[in-house]
N, C-alpha and C positions, 0 to 999 in steps of 0.2 A: 725089272720092277716099276710096281704101277699100285699105287692107293685107289683104290675103288670102291666104290658103295657095296656095303654086305648083300641087296639084295641081287649085285651083277654078280657076285661070286658065284662059282659053278663047283659041285662037287667033282673031287680031283685037282682041283685047283692047289699049288702050291705056296704055302705061309710064307712071305717074305724076312719078314721079323718076326721077334716074337712079341706076343699080345700078353701085357702084362696088368695087374690092377696099381692102382694109386701108391699101394705099397710097397711096389716090387714085384710082387708075387707074378710068377708064368702062369699063365693059363694054357697057352699053346708055343711050344717051340719053335723058333724059324725053320725050316724046311717040314715042317708037319705037312701030309697031306689032309687036306679039308675032304670028310665025310659029312654028309647028310648029316647025321646027329649034333655033329659038330656044329655044321652052319644052325643048327638049329636053336643049340646051345646059346650060342652068339647073338643070336636073335633075342633071346630071353633077358640076357644081360643087356642088352640096350646098344652093341657095338655098331656103329653105323658104317666107318669104312677101315678096310684094311690093306696090307699090301701083301698082294700075290706075284709069285717069278712069273708062274706058266701054267696054263691050264691041267697039264699032267706030265710029266717025266716021258711017255712016249710021244706025246707031240713034239715035244723039246728035243728028242732025239731024232726025229724025223727030219725037223727043220734043217738040226745041224747037218745031217748025212746029207741032206739037198745043197746046204752051202759047201761041203768038201767034195760034191761033183762039179760044182760050178769052180772052184777053185782050181782043182785039175785040168777043166778045161780050160778056162782062163792062163793059167801057166804052162800048158801045154807046149813043148817047142822051145823052153827055157830051162832044159836040162844041163847045158852046159853055162850058163850064167850062175854064178856063187851068189850073186847080190838078188839076184830075183828070185834062189832057192831059199836064201836066208830070209826074204820076205815070207815068202811063201810059208815058209817053218813056224815063223812067229806069228802067221795068222790062223796055221792049225793048230797051234798050241793054245791059241786064244779060245777057238773054238771050243776046245775038247775041255778047258779051265772048268769047273766046276762053279756055279755062280756063289 
């Protein structure tokens, strides 16, 4: 998760934190996929920076799949080592855990 200027936010980015007014009203909830109309509305509201998770869920899934493939390669040949298999399992759980 990173906070970036609204001008750099792209359609399809995922909101990492709730966007709220000064009185606590939620404009957009965390996890919302930002659409072009939502970005236009945020600009009109004077929002300058927002926190985003990833460009879009498909990009994130593709990156996770690549990391899982690399993990399999790195741990090949360790099937008989319970300690390394436990480490591998922990990493897999971490990668598959939703943000």
